[in-house]
Backbone of each chain as nested JSON, in Angstrom:
{
  "chains": [
    {"id": "A", "residues": [
      {"number": 1, "name": "GLU", "atoms": {"N": [136.046, 67.345, 93.234], "CA": [134.935, 66.985, 92.407], "C": [134.187, 68.11, 92.045]}},
      {"number": 2, "name": "GLY", "atoms": {"N": [134.085, 69.033, 92.434], "CA": [133.245, 70.085, 91.933], "C": [134.291, 70.928, 90.833]}},
      {"number": 3, "name": "ASN", "atoms": {"N": [133.759, 71.718, 89.85], "CA": [134.181, 72.271, 88.864], "C": [134.059, 73.692, 88.901]}},
      {"number": 4, "name": "VAL", "atoms": {"N": [134.902, 74.939, 89.094], "CA": [135.192, 75.755, 89.337], "C": [134.285, 76.937, 88.518]}},
      {"number": 5, "name": "ALA", "atoms": {"N": [135.29, 76.085, 86.844], "CA": [133.846, 76.925, 85.751], "C": [132.693, 76.885, 85.71]}},
      {"number": 6, "name": "ASP", "atoms": {"N": [132.182, 75.402, 85.939], "CA": [130.657, 75.416, 86.104], "C": [129.84, 76.064, 86.855]}},
      {"number": 7, "name": "GLY", "atoms": {"N": [130.72, 75.996, 88.221], "CA": [130.199, 76.506, 89.491], "C": [129.615, 77.942, 89.207]}},
      {"number": 8, "name": "GLN", "atoms": {"N": [131.016, 78.957, 88.498], "CA": [130.783, 80.368, 87.904], "C": [129.501, 80.328, 87.177]}},
      {"number": 9, "name": "ALA", "atoms": {"N": [129.445, 79.785, 86.354], "CA": [128.204, 79.41, 85.337], "C": [126.801, 79.283, 85.74]}},
      {"number": 10, "name": "LYS", "atoms": {"N": [126.582, 78.913, 86.851], "CA": [125.492, 78.512, 87.84], "C": [125.349, 79.572, 88.891]}},
      {"number": 11, "name": "SER", "atoms": {"N": [126.129, 80.647, 89.313], "CA": [126.199, 81.051, 90.375], "C": [125.417, 82.43, 90.142]}},
      {"number": 12, "name": "ALA", "atoms": {"N": [124.525, 82.808, 88.8], "CA": [124.089, 84.264, 89.03], "C": [122.867, 84.287, 89.507]}},
      {"number": 13, "name": "SER", "atoms": {"N": [122.107, 83.443, 90.218], "CA": [121.303, 84.046, 91.326], "C": [121.968, 83.895, 92.614]}},
      {"number": 14, "name": "CYS", "atoms": {"N": [123.201, 83.379, 92.597], "CA": [123.919, 83.389, 93.972], "C": [124.522, 85.261, 94.18]}},
      {"number": 15, "name": "ALA", "atoms": {"N": [125.104, 85.634, 92.748], "CA": [125.269, 86.883, 93.253], "C": [124.801, 87.867, 93.391]}},
      {"number": 16, "name": "ALA", "atoms": {"N": [123.343, 87.945, 93.17], "CA": [122.223, 89.063, 93.427], "C": [122.497, 89.314, 95.1]}},
      {"number": 17, "name": "CYS", "atoms": {"N": [122.769, 88.245, 95.949], "CA": [123.386, 88.6, 97.46], "C": [124.257, 88.744, 97.852]}},
      {"number": 18, "name": "HIS", "atoms": {"N": [125.231, 87.54, 97.218], "CA": [126.455, 87.144, 97.797], "C": [127.537, 88.148, 96.822]}},
      {"number": 19, "name": "GLY", "atoms": {"N": [127.229, 88.521, 96.091], "CA": [127.917, 89.632, 95.05], "C": [128.999, 88.381, 94.042]}},
      {"number": 20, "name": "ALA", "atoms": {"N": [129.147, 89.291, 93.094], "CA": [129.717, 88.578, 91.919], "C": [131.357, 87.897, 92.358]}},
      {"number": 21, "name": "THR", "atoms": {"N": [131.774, 88.897, 93.452], "CA": [133.265, 88.213, 94.15], "C": [133.155, 87.415, 95.072]}},
      {"number": 22, "name": "GLY", "atoms": {"N": [131.783, 87.296, 95.345], "CA": [131.525, 86.668, 96.659], "C": [131.544, 87.436, 98.111]}},
      {"number": 23, "name": "LYS", "atoms": {"N": [131.695, 88.727, 98.15], "CA": [131.472, 89.493, 99.014], "C": [130.031, 89.849, 99.131]}},
      {"number": 24, "name": "ALA", "atoms": {"N": [129.488, 89.852, 100.105], "CA": [127.923, 89.795, 99.956], "C": [127.738, 91.5, 100.354]}},
      {"number": 25, "name": "ASN", "atoms": {"N": [126.589, 91.887, 99.539], "CA": [126.091, 93.379, 99.016], "C": [125.243, 93.792, 100.437]}},
      {"number": 26, "name": "ASN", "atoms": {"N": [124.958, 93.062, 101.411], "CA": [124.218, 93.242, 103.002], "C": [124.949, 92.729, 103.847]}},
      {"number": 27, "name": "ALA", "atoms": {"N": [125.264, 93.182, 105.121], "CA": [126.298, 92.669, 106.33], "C": [125.257, 91.586, 106.635]}},
      {"number": 28, "name": "LEU", "atoms": {"N": [123.859, 91.254, 106.582], "CA": [123.266, 89.952, 107.036], "C": [123.412, 89.1, 106.185]}},
      {"number": 29, "name": "TYR", "atoms": {"N": [124.409, 89.002, 105.159], "CA": [124.284, 88.036, 104.261], "C": [125.706, 87.736, 104.369]}},
      {"number": 30, "name": "PRO", "atoms": {"N": [126.041, 86.442, 104.281], "CA": [127.91, 85.78, 104.699], "C": [128.664, 86.058, 103.143]}},
      {"number": 31, "name": "ASN", "atoms": {"N": [129.635, 86.489, 103.449], "CA": [130.501, 86.69, 102.32], "C": [130.85, 85.031, 102.139]}},
      {"number": 32, "name": "LEU", "atoms": {"N": [131.157, 84.645, 101.105], "CA": [131.614, 83.092, 100.464], "C": [132.701, 83.174, 100.093]}},
      {"number": 33, "name": "ALA", "atoms": {"N": [133.67, 84.329, 99.416], "CA": [134.892, 84.073, 98.914], "C": [135.986, 83.509, 99.803]}},
      {"number": 34, "name": "GLY", "atoms": {"N": [136.587, 82.708, 99.23], "CA": [137.388, 82.132, 99.956], "C": [137.018, 80.902, 101.314]}},
      {"number": 35, "name": "GLN", "atoms": {"N": [135.702, 80.767, 101.411], "CA": [134.982, 80.059, 102.316], "C": [135.515, 78.682, 102.182]}},
      {"number": 36, "name": "ASN", "atoms": {"N": [135.622, 77.567, 103.121], "CA": [136.14, 75.828, 102.788], "C": [134.952, 75.21, 101.63]}},
      {"number": 37, "name": "ALA", "atoms": {"N": [135.129, 75.076, 100.948], "CA": [134.254, 74.492, 99.907], "C": [133.327, 72.837, 100.602]}},
      {"number": 38, "name": "ALA", "atoms": {"N": [133.979, 72.543, 101.607], "CA": [133.345, 71.1, 102.044], "C": [132.331, 71.717, 103.026]}},
      {"number": 39, "name": "TYR", "atoms": {"N": [132.678, 73.102, 103.844], "CA": [131.907, 73.372, 104.71], "C": [130.376, 73.896, 103.49]}},
      {"number": 40, "name": "LEU", "atoms": {"N": [130.971, 74.923, 102.628], "CA": [129.618, 75.308, 101.956], "C": [128.576, 74.434, 101.128]}},
      {"number": 41, "name": "ALA", "atoms": {"N": [129.436, 73.223, 100.954], "CA": [128.476, 72.041, 100.225], "C": [127.655, 71.626, 101.322]}},
      {"number": 42, "name": "LEU", "atoms": {"N": [128.264, 71.835, 102.884], "CA": [127.483, 70.904, 103.915], "C": [126.299, 71.963, 104.133]}},
      {"number": 43, "name": "ALA", "atoms": {"N": [126.494, 73.169, 104.38], "CA": [125.276, 74.435, 104.113], "C": [124.388, 74.54, 103.301]}},
      {"number": 44, "name": "LEU", "atoms": {"N": [124.544, 73.962, 101.84], "CA": [123.819, 74.094, 100.887], "C": [122.805, 73.017, 100.753]}},
      {"number": 45, "name": "HIS", "atoms": {"N": [123.604, 72.126, 101.143], "CA": [122.907, 70.665, 101.56], "C": [121.532, 70.93, 102.818]}},
      {"number": 46, "name": "ASP", "atoms": {"N": [121.974, 71.477, 103.944], "CA": [121.594, 71.747, 105.173], "C": [120.022, 72.62, 104.618]}},
      {"number": 47, "name": "TYR", "atoms": {"N": [120.468, 73.898, 103.839], "CA": [119.841, 74.371, 103.323], "C": [118.61, 73.886, 102.593]}},
      {"number": 48, "name": "LYS", "atoms": {"N": [119.079, 73.222, 101.527], "CA": [118.024, 72.354, 100.91], "C": [117.042, 71.091, 101.493]}},
      {"number": 49, "name": "LYS", "atoms": {"N": [117.582, 70.666, 102.655], "CA": [116.838, 69.71, 103.219], "C": [116.029, 70.428, 104.186]}},
      {"number": 50, "name": "GLY", "atoms": {"N": [115.888, 71.877, 104.515], "CA": [115.316, 72.661, 105.507], "C": [115.751, 72.598, 106.719]}},
      {"number": 51, "name": "GLY", "atoms": {"N": [116.951, 72.351, 106.859], "CA": [117.231, 72.208, 108.024], "C": [118.143, 73.654, 108.848]}},
      {"number": 52, "name": "ARG", "atoms": {"N": [117.497, 74.703, 108.259], "CA": [118.213, 75.763, 108.512], "C": [116.769, 76.641, 108.998]}},
      {"number": 53, "name": "SER", "atoms": {"N": [116.422, 77.777, 109.63], "CA": [115.716, 78.482, 110.022], "C": [116.215, 80.256, 110.367]}},
      {"number": 54, "name": "GLY", "atoms": {"N": [115.399, 81.181, 110.433], "CA": [115.927, 82.285, 110.918], "C": [116.535, 82.821, 109.476]}},
      {"number": 55, "name": "GLY", "atoms": {"N": [116.825, 84.27, 109.42], "CA": [117.613, 84.694, 108.35], "C": [116.893, 85.043, 107.37]}},
      {"number": 56, "name": "GLN", "atoms": {"N": [117.692, 84.413, 106.227], "CA": [117.009, 83.993, 104.571], "C": [117.183, 82.811, 104.137]}},
      {"number": 57, "name": "ALA", "atoms": {"N": [116.798, 82.116, 105.216], "CA": [117.09, 80.563, 105.277], "C": [115.828, 80.012, 104.475]}},
      {"number": 58, "name": "GLY", "atoms": {"N": [114.93, 80.811, 104.245], "CA": [113.333, 80.516, 103.399], "C": [113.917, 80.484, 101.937]}},
      {"number": 59, "name": "ILE", "atoms": {"N": [114.289, 81.691, 101.817], "CA": [115.129, 82.121, 100.196], "C": [116.115, 81.04, 99.866]}},
      {"number": 60, "name": "MET", "atoms": {"N": [117.0, 80.875, 100.712], "CA": [118.016, 79.954, 100.531], "C": [117.571, 78.417, 100.099]}},
      {"number": 61, "name": "GLN", "atoms": {"N": [116.551, 77.883, 100.845], "CA": [115.831, 76.695, 100.721], "C": [115.103, 76.453, 98.98]}},
      {"number": 62, "name": "ALA", "atoms": {"N": [114.486, 77.748, 99.325], "CA": [113.909, 77.896, 97.8], "C": [114.94, 77.745, 96.605]}},
      {"number": 63, "name": "PHE", "atoms": {"N": [116.227, 78.557, 96.771], "CA": [117.415, 78.473, 95.734], "C": [117.98, 76.939, 95.478]}},
      {"number": 64, "name": "THR", "atoms": {"N": [118.242, 76.41, 96.762], "CA": [118.663, 75.167, 96.812], "C": [118.065, 74.144, 96.312]}},
      {"number": 65, "name": "SER", "atoms": {"N": [116.861, 74.565, 96.424], "CA": [115.727, 72.932, 96.12], "C": [115.774, 72.633, 94.81]}},
      {"number": 66, "name": "ALA", "atoms": {"N": [116.414, 73.599, 93.782], "CA": [116.581, 73.462, 92.081], "C": [117.994, 72.921, 92.176]}},
      {"number": 67, "name": "LEU", "atoms": {"N": [119.137, 72.8, 92.963], "CA": [120.27, 72.413, 92.896], "C": [120.778, 70.777, 92.893]}},
      {"number": 68, "name": "SER", "atoms": {"N": [121.442, 70.402, 92.313], "CA": [121.519, 68.57, 92.199], "C": [123.05, 68.577, 93.242]}},
      {"number": 69, "name": "ASP", "atoms": {"N": [123.067, 67.524, 93.715], "CA": [124.427, 67.275, 93.974], "C": [125.738, 67.954, 93.5]}},
      {"number": 70, "name": "GLN", "atoms": {"N": [125.647, 67.859, 92.17], "CA": [126.642, 68.241, 91.292], "C": [126.886, 69.853, 91.219]}},
      {"number": 71, "name": "ASP", "atoms": {"N": [125.856, 70.268, 91.26], "CA": [125.514, 71.831, 91.084], "C": [126.301, 72.187, 92.74]}},
      {"number": 72, "name": "ILE", "atoms": {"N": [125.776, 71.573, 93.641], "CA": [126.265, 72.452, 94.667], "C": [127.609, 72.012, 95.095]}},
      {"number": 73, "name": "SER", "atoms": {"N": [128.266, 70.958, 94.543], "CA": [129.937, 70.947, 94.652], "C": [130.411, 71.942, 93.663]}},
      {"number": 74, "name": "ASP", "atoms": {"N": [129.922, 72.039, 92.237], "CA": [130.438, 73.352, 91.449], "C": [130.224, 74.551, 92.186]}},
      {"number": 75, "name": "LEU", "atoms": {"N": [129.185, 74.71, 92.877], "CA": [129.265, 76.127, 93.046], "C": [130.189, 76.284, 94.923]}},
      {"number": 76, "name": "SER", "atoms": {"N": [130.094, 75.414, 95.534], "CA": [131.379, 75.204, 96.492], "C": [132.581, 75.438, 96.148]}},
      {"number": 77, "name": "ALA", "atoms": {"N": [132.749, 74.475, 95.112], "CA": [134.561, 74.808, 94.538], "C": [134.437, 76.255, 93.879]}},
      {"number": 78, "name": "TYR", "atoms": {"N": [133.385, 77.027, 93.304], "CA": [133.925, 77.983, 92.436], "C": [133.774, 79.195, 93.682]}},
      {"number": 79, "name": "TYR", "atoms": {"N": [133.045, 79.24, 94.772], "CA": [133.113, 80.309, 95.743], "C": [134.451, 80.115, 96.346]}},
      {"number": 80, "name": "ALA", "atoms": {"N": [134.821, 78.657, 97.297], "CA": [136.011, 78.525, 97.57], "C": [136.87, 79.056, 96.891]}},
      {"number": 81, "name": "SER", "atoms": {"N": [137.013, 79.137, 95.695], "CA": [138.396, 79.567, 94.49], "C": [138.227, 80.973, 94.603]}},
      {"number": 82, "name": "GLN", "atoms": {"N": [137.471, 81.802, 95.431], "CA": [137.457, 83.207, 94.974], "C": [138.098, 83.81, 96.123]}},
      {"number": 83, "name": "LYS", "atoms": {"N": [139.157, 84.887, 96.179], "CA": [140.005, 85.528, 96.834], "C": [139.276, 86.078, 97.861]}},
      {"number": 84, "name": "PRO", "atoms": {"N": [139.636, 86.081, 99.224], "CA": [138.519, 86.63, 100.283], "C": [138.74, 88.019, 100.696]}}
    ]},
    {"id": "B", "residues": [
      {"number": 1, "name": "GLU", "atoms": {"N": [128.45, 97.719, 118.505], "CA": [127.833, 97.642, 119.551], "C": [129.006, 96.603, 120.602]}},
      {"number": 2, "name": "GLY", "atoms": {"N": [129.008, 95.591, 119.469], "CA": [130.103, 94.67, 119.655], "C": [131.468, 94.996, 119.991]}},
      {"number": 3, "name": "ASN", "atoms": {"N": [132.018, 94.746, 121.027], "CA": [133.478, 94.83, 121.28], "C": [134.964, 94.043, 121.067]}},
      {"number": 4, "name": "VAL", "atoms": {"N": [135.682, 94.41, 120.345], "CA": [136.636, 93.264, 119.591], "C": [137.268, 92.811, 120.459]}},
      {"number": 5, "name": "ALA", "atoms": {"N": [138.103, 93.654, 121.401], "CA": [138.929, 92.838, 122.615], "C": [138.19, 91.92, 123.629]}},
      {"number": 6, "name": "ASP", "atoms": {"N": [136.584, 92.402, 124.169], "CA": [135.741, 91.65, 124.872], "C": [135.507, 90.174, 124.179]}},
      {"number": 7, "name": "GLY", "atoms": {"N": [135.713, 90.352, 122.381], "CA": [134.873, 88.957, 121.952], "C": [136.254, 87.93, 121.878]}},
      {"number": 8, "name": "GLN", "atoms": {"N": [137.722, 89.034, 121.436], "CA": [138.739, 88.019, 121.776], "C": [138.565, 87.342, 123.122]}},
      {"number": 9, "name": "ALA", "atoms": {"N": [138.443, 87.996, 124.32], "CA": [138.453, 87.526, 125.344], "C": [137.533, 86.485, 125.614]}},
      {"number": 10, "name": "LYS", "atoms": {"N": [137.024, 86.216, 125.09], "CA": [135.731, 85.166, 124.937], "C": [135.671, 84.452, 124.025]}},
      {"number": 11, "name": "SER", "atoms": {"N": [136.668, 83.997, 122.983], "CA": [136.689, 83.384, 122.049], "C": [137.452, 81.912, 122.115]}},
      {"number": 12, "name": "ALA", "atoms": {"N": [137.82, 81.845, 123.465], "CA": [138.733, 80.376, 123.164], "C": [137.934, 79.197, 123.084]}},
      {"number": 13, "name": "SER", "atoms": {"N": [136.543, 79.108, 123.265], "CA": [135.895, 77.797, 122.69], "C": [136.192, 77.892, 121.052]}},
      {"number": 14, "name": "CYS", "atoms": {"N": [135.784, 79.315, 120.306], "CA": [135.506, 79.159, 119.049], "C": [136.459, 78.529, 118.421]}},
      {"number": 15, "name": "ALA", "atoms": {"N": [137.976, 79.228, 118.896], "CA": [139.277, 79.002, 118.44], "C": [139.497, 77.377, 118.4]}},
      {"number": 16, "name": "ALA", "atoms": {"N": [138.977, 76.665, 119.307], "CA": [139.275, 75.06, 118.917], "C": [139.064, 74.263, 117.799]}},
      {"number": 17, "name": "CYS", "atoms": {"N": [138.088, 75.195, 116.955], "CA": [137.684, 74.756, 115.819], "C": [137.874, 75.905, 114.32]}},
      {"number": 18, "name": "HIS", "atoms": {"N": [137.667, 77.011, 115.102], "CA": [137.318, 77.969, 114.121], "C": [138.834, 78.774, 113.886]}},
      {"number": 19, "name": "GLY", "atoms": {"N": [140.015, 77.976, 114.597], "CA": [141.487, 78.402, 114.644], "C": [141.445, 80.081, 115.414]}},
      {"number": 20, "name": "ALA", "atoms": {"N": [142.557, 80.469, 115.73], "CA": [142.789, 81.389, 116.468], "C": [143.003, 82.596, 115.659]}},
      {"number": 21, "name": "THR", "atoms": {"N": [143.264, 82.452, 114.398], "CA": [142.901, 83.49, 113.544], "C": [141.693, 83.758, 112.43]}},
      {"number": 22, "name": "GLY", "atoms": {"N": [140.695, 82.817, 112.863], "CA": [139.566, 82.453, 112.464], "C": [139.573, 81.654, 110.943]}},
      {"number": 23, "name": "LYS", "atoms": {"N": [140.549, 80.885, 111.014], "CA": [140.518, 80.169, 109.878], "C": [140.371, 78.843, 110.299]}},
      {"number": 24, "name": "ALA", "atoms": {"N": [139.525, 78.154, 109.672], "CA": [139.074, 76.599, 110.569], "C": [140.257, 75.66, 110.245]}},
      {"number": 25, "name": "ASN", "atoms": {"N": [140.32, 74.741, 111.197], "CA": [141.193, 73.983, 111.371], "C": [140.651, 72.434, 110.366]}},
      {"number": 26, "name": "ASN", "atoms": {"N": [139.289, 72.77, 109.758], "CA": [138.698, 71.554, 109.221], "C": [137.803, 72.425, 108.124]}},
      {"number": 27, "name": "ALA", "atoms": {"N": [138.035, 71.497, 107.19], "CA": [137.299, 72.438, 105.829], "C": [135.708, 72.286, 105.901]}},
      {"number": 28, "name": "LEU", "atoms": {"N": [135.373, 71.445, 106.968], "CA": [133.889, 71.293, 107.006], "C": [133.635, 72.464, 108.181]}},
      {"number": 29, "name": "TYR", "atoms": {"N": [134.377, 73.197, 108.549], "CA": [133.888, 74.148, 109.567], "C": [134.352, 75.548, 108.375]}},
      {"number": 30, "name": "PRO", "atoms": {"N": [133.011, 76.272, 108.862], "CA": [133.521, 77.624, 108.302], "C": [134.524, 78.373, 108.751]}},
      {"number": 31, "name": "ASN", "atoms": {"N": [135.514, 79.284, 107.789], "CA": [136.053, 80.324, 108.077], "C": [135.244, 81.285, 108.625]}},
      {"number": 32, "name": "LEU", "atoms": {"N": [135.716, 82.323, 109.755], "CA": [135.324, 83.334, 110.22], "C": [135.743, 84.6, 110.216]}},
      {"number": 33, "name": "ALA", "atoms": {"N": [137.015, 84.513, 109.875], "CA": [137.981, 85.849, 109.665], "C": [137.474, 86.77, 108.664]}},
      {"number": 34, "name": "GLY", "atoms": {"N": [136.906, 87.858, 108.983], "CA": [136.496, 88.858, 107.942], "C": [135.062, 88.563, 107.626]}},
      {"number": 35, "name": "GLN", "atoms": {"N": [134.376, 87.702, 108.26], "CA": [133.003, 87.925, 107.844], "C": [132.02, 88.858, 108.41]}},
      {"number": 36, "name": "ASN", "atoms": {"N": [130.99, 89.32, 107.832], "CA": [130.464, 90.154, 108.079], "C": [129.702, 90.091, 109.574]}},
      {"number": 37, "name": "ALA", "atoms": {"N": [129.725, 90.969, 110.748], "CA": [129.628, 90.781, 112.145], "C": [128.149, 90.888, 112.151]}},
      {"number": 38, "name": "ALA", "atoms": {"N": [127.194, 91.331, 111.085], "CA": [125.595, 90.974, 111.434], "C": [125.34, 89.789, 111.078]}},
      {"number": 39, "name": "TYR", "atoms": {"N": [126.019, 88.973, 109.866], "CA": [126.027, 87.786, 109.599], "C": [126.122, 86.521, 110.747]}},
      {"number": 40, "name": "LEU", "atoms": {"N": [127.27, 87.096, 111.337], "CA": [127.629, 86.075, 112.344], "C": [126.952, 86.489, 113.554]}},
      {"number": 41, "name": "ALA", "atoms": {"N": [126.572, 87.226, 114.297], "CA": [125.341, 87.596, 115.169], "C": [123.794, 86.728, 114.79]}},
      {"number": 42, "name": "LEU", "atoms": {"N": [123.401, 86.884, 113.642], "CA": [122.19, 86.015, 113.182], "C": [122.595, 84.687, 113.295]}},
      {"number": 43, "name": "ALA", "atoms": {"N": [123.318, 84.287, 112.708], "CA": [123.925, 82.716, 112.768], "C": [123.868, 82.275, 114.392]}},
      {"number": 44, "name": "LEU", "atoms": {"N": [124.742, 83.122, 114.986], "CA": [124.829, 82.562, 116.441], "C": [123.681, 82.683, 117.145]}},
      {"number": 45, "name": "HIS", "atoms": {"N": [122.726, 83.587, 116.873], "CA": [121.15, 83.503, 117.493], "C": [120.684, 82.342, 116.845]}},
      {"number": 46, "name": "ASP", "atoms": {"N": [120.742, 82.111, 115.709], "CA": [119.904, 81.075, 114.986], "C": [120.151, 79.72, 115.655]}},
      {"number": 47, "name": "TYR", "atoms": {"N": [121.535, 79.469, 115.755], "CA": [122.259, 78.331, 116.577], "C": [121.635, 77.952, 118.041]}},
      {"number": 48, "name": "LYS", "atoms": {"N": [121.48, 79.163, 118.878], "CA": [121.552, 78.995, 119.955], "C": [119.72, 78.799, 120.335]}},
      {"number": 49, "name": "LYS", "atoms": {"N": [119.119, 79.288, 119.119], "CA": [117.458, 78.939, 119.051], "C": [117.282, 77.704, 118.701]}},
      {"number": 50, "name": "GLY", "atoms": {"N": [118.066, 76.972, 118.132], "CA": [117.996, 75.191, 117.641], "C": [117.497, 75.518, 115.935]}},
      {"number": 51, "name": "GLY", "atoms": {"N": [117.723, 76.587, 115.301], "CA": [117.059, 76.823, 114.252], "C": [118.008, 76.053, 113.129]}},
      {"number": 52, "name": "ARG", "atoms": {"N": [119.263, 75.396, 113.353], "CA": [119.812, 74.745, 112.684], "C": [120.397, 73.544, 113.019]}},
      {"number": 53, "name": "SER", "atoms": {"N": [120.46, 72.612, 111.98], "CA": [120.323, 71.038, 112.216], "C": [121.338, 71.039, 110.902]}},
      {"number": 54, "name": "GLY", "atoms": {"N": [122.404, 69.556, 111.168], "CA": [123.179, 69.33, 110.231], "C": [124.821, 69.772, 110.774]}},
      {"number": 55, "name": "GLY", "atoms": {"N": [125.338, 69.185, 110.075], "CA": [126.72, 69.283, 110.704], "C": [127.03, 69.375, 111.77]}},
      {"number": 56, "name": "GLN", "atoms": {"N": [127.597, 70.493, 112.4], "CA": [128.263, 70.826, 114.119], "C": [127.088, 71.573, 114.571]}},
      {"number": 57, "name": "ALA", "atoms": {"N": [125.752, 71.608, 113.893], "CA": [124.664, 72.022, 114.659], "C": [124.76, 71.972, 116.022]}},
      {"number": 58, "name": "GLY", "atoms": {"N": [124.518, 70.758, 116.565], "CA": [124.383, 70.44, 117.492], "C": [125.478, 70.716, 118.776]}},
      {"number": 59, "name": "ILE", "atoms": {"N": [126.961, 71.06, 118.58], "CA": [127.692, 71.485, 119.27], "C": [127.455, 73.167, 119.103]}},
      {"number": 60, "name": "MET", "atoms": {"N": [127.23, 73.693, 118.241], "CA": [127.478, 74.955, 117.997], "C": [125.949, 75.604, 119.14]}},
      {"number": 61, "name": "GLN", "atoms": {"N": [124.625, 74.675, 119.217], "CA": [123.874, 75.085, 119.956], "C": [124.046, 74.818, 121.096]}},
      {"number": 62, "name": "ALA", "atoms": {"N": [125.064, 73.78, 122.145], "CA": [125.76, 73.678, 123.054], "C": [126.599, 74.884, 123.294]}},
      {"number": 63, "name": "PHE", "atoms": {"N": [127.185, 75.219, 122.672], "CA": [128.142, 76.596, 123.098], "C": [127.439, 77.667, 122.971]}},
      {"number": 64, "name": "THR", "atoms": {"N": [126.603, 78.143, 122.223], "CA": [125.732, 79.312, 121.935], "C": [124.596, 79.478, 123.167]}},
      {"number": 65, "name": "SER", "atoms": {"N": [124.45, 78.157, 123.853], "CA": [123.448, 78.594, 124.604], "C": [124.034, 79.106, 126.023]}},
      {"number": 66, "name": "ALA", "atoms": {"N": [125.476, 79.147, 126.158], "CA": [125.655, 79.915, 127.016], "C": [126.228, 81.364, 126.922]}},
      {"number": 67, "name": "LEU", "atoms": {"N": [126.022, 81.714, 125.717], "CA": [126.009, 83.234, 125.348], "C": [124.829, 84.119, 125.483]}},
      {"number": 68, "name": "SER", "atoms": {"N": [125.223, 85.382, 126.383], "CA": [124.53, 86.341, 125.918], "C": [124.309, 87.07, 124.863]}},
      {"number": 69, "name": "ASP", "atoms": {"N": [123.354, 88.116, 124.826], "CA": [123.255, 88.813, 123.507], "C": [124.536, 89.563, 123.223]}},
      {"number": 70, "name": "GLN", "atoms": {"N": [125.525, 90.307, 124.498], "CA": [126.719, 90.997, 124.235], "C": [127.8, 89.953, 124.213]}},
      {"number": 71, "name": "ASP", "atoms": {"N": [127.604, 88.7, 124.581], "CA": [128.74, 87.889, 123.729], "C": [128.672, 87.75, 122.383]}},
      {"number": 72, "name": "ILE", "atoms": {"N": [127.57, 87.618, 122.023], "CA": [127.241, 87.025, 120.42], "C": [127.984, 88.39, 119.573]}},
      {"number": 73, "name": "SER", "atoms": {"N": [127.571, 89.33, 120.41], "CA": [127.683, 90.685, 119.724], "C": [128.967, 91.294, 119.353]}},
      {"number": 74, "name": "ASP", "atoms": {"N": [130.154, 90.832, 120.671], "CA": [131.428, 90.554, 120.8], "C": [132.056, 89.849, 120.222]}},
      {"number": 75, "name": "LEU", "atoms": {"N": [131.562, 88.806, 120.262], "CA": [132.373, 87.584, 119.084], "C": [132.18, 87.876, 117.93]}},
      {"number": 76, "name": "SER", "atoms": {"N": [130.986, 88.506, 117.304], "CA": [130.979, 88.711, 116.001], "C": [131.866, 89.835, 115.836]}},
      {"number": 77, "name": "ALA", "atoms": {"N": [131.894, 91.069, 116.537], "CA": [132.774, 92.091, 115.966], "C": [133.882, 91.91, 115.795]}},
      {"number": 78, "name": "TYR", "atoms": {"N": [134.494, 90.594, 116.691], "CA": [135.609, 89.846, 116.872], "C": [136.107, 89.431, 115.614]}},
      {"number": 79, "name": "TYR", "atoms": {"N": [135.631, 88.395, 115.45], "CA": [135.751, 87.623, 114.251], "C": [135.893, 88.401, 112.839]}},
      {"number": 80, "name": "ALA", "atoms": {"N": [134.406, 89.332, 112.744], "CA": [134.733, 90.237, 111.497], "C": [136.051, 91.242, 111.528]}},
      {"number": 81, "name": "SER", "atoms": {"N": [136.664, 91.498, 112.522], "CA": [137.336, 92.438, 112.55], "C": [139.148, 91.464, 111.98]}},
      {"number": 82, "name": "GLN", "atoms": {"N": [139.174, 90.365, 112.137], "CA": [140.242, 89.616, 111.613], "C": [140.359, 89.634, 110.133]}},
      {"number": 83, "name": "LYS", "atoms": {"N": [141.808, 89.462, 109.683], "CA": [141.952, 89.451, 108.131], "C": [141.495, 88.066, 107.53]}},
      {"number": 84, "name": "PRO", "atoms": {"N": [140.821, 88.367, 105.984], "CA": [140.489, 86.777, 106.282], "C": [141.449, 86.344, 105.464]}}
    ]}
  ]
}
């Protein structure tokens, strides 16, 4: 259901930390390239619900608060499509 | 500080879901191969502290509750060393 091209178009904020190619620019952040789309969507929904703490969870909750279910599907499809 | 060989020796429980080569056997679980060691350690400590909910967080808390700081460092080094 996620659209890779739409996900790419929505990924500018993500790329600041997770890299334009899904390789994080800081070892404290996860690489996303090639990660399973279903897991990425689950994690984004969890951050949005405030279900994660520690690390950058506060920033992730702020970013994900603006995301619709479709946004989450698109972003997940986009990062899953990248070469790890 | 993490030791790859020690991490491998401690990874049997992890492999049941995250795969012997760090490729998850279910798309709802994350691939770990090639993930940043610092992020993996952060996530494992967060699970251990009960800082994550949703998905398999309850199972992850149970597994990580038995891990020492050194175990977490070793497991993180091991999965980071795998080819994504």
